[in-house]
C-alpha positions, 0 to 999 in steps of 0.5 A: 728623772722621770720615776718608773711606775711601781710595778710590783706594789703588792709584793713590796706591801708584803716584803716590808711587814715580813722583814719587820717581823723578822728583824723586830724594827722599823722598816720603810719602804720609800721612792725618789720623787724629783729633788726628794724621797717619799715615804711610802709605808712603814712596818713596826717590828715587835721591839718596843722602842721604835725609831720612827723619824718620818711619816708616811706620806712625808717627802724630805730632801734628797741627800739627807736621809739613808735612802737618799743616799742609797738612791744617789749611788746610781748617779754620776759624781756630777749629777749628785753634786748637781742635785745636791747644789740645786736642792734649795730645800735641802740648803734650807733644812741644813741651815735651820739645822746649823749643819755644815756647809754644802761642800762638807755635805757633799764630801760626806754624802760622796762618802757615803755613796762609795760605801753603797757602791762597796757593800750594796746598802748605806749604813750609819748612826746618828745621821739622820737624828742622834740615838738612831741607826739606819740602813738602806738598800736600793731595791733593784729594778728590771727596767730602770736604775732604782727608784725605791729603797727599803730602809731599817730604822732603830735605836743604836743599841738595836742596830750596831754595826755587827748586826749589819753584817747579819742583815746584809745577806738579805737580797733586799738589803744588799745581798746578791744584788748589790749595785755594779762598781763604776769603773772609777770609784765615785769616792776617789773622784771627789778626793 
């Protein structure tokens, strides 16, 4: 998948700090990069305890973070499975962290993708690190499927499920620009 150029990086540079100021927590802007996601920027809110899980400039395997799941939601089920199975870095990460096998991971990713299809964003707690919650939404693109996301990262107490309901109406967090549901639910194909 070729990554389109970033047409409005200046706009994105303004939105991330504004969102971080508004919510008080950490906001990342991330872009798809081959079999991973690349962290372009981070904006920190005013809350003193931050959930800085990755560094700006870091690339992590697709499918292991909120961001990767949000981007994978725009792929057909076969492409998601092929991507996860072919991702050697993902398998090495899973083995090093003593995570469940690829099939268990694929099942969990498929459930998460169904959430993105239903809500327009992915939210979970303790996925990337114990005690940390995250929410990721694809940034709509006029010329291609989404290749960038915005993510909120915070300690669990700052980002409980009820707060997600408050944040979700924002267009950049899955509000009016929710991805359209495919004719067949991704989750039902994996069940």
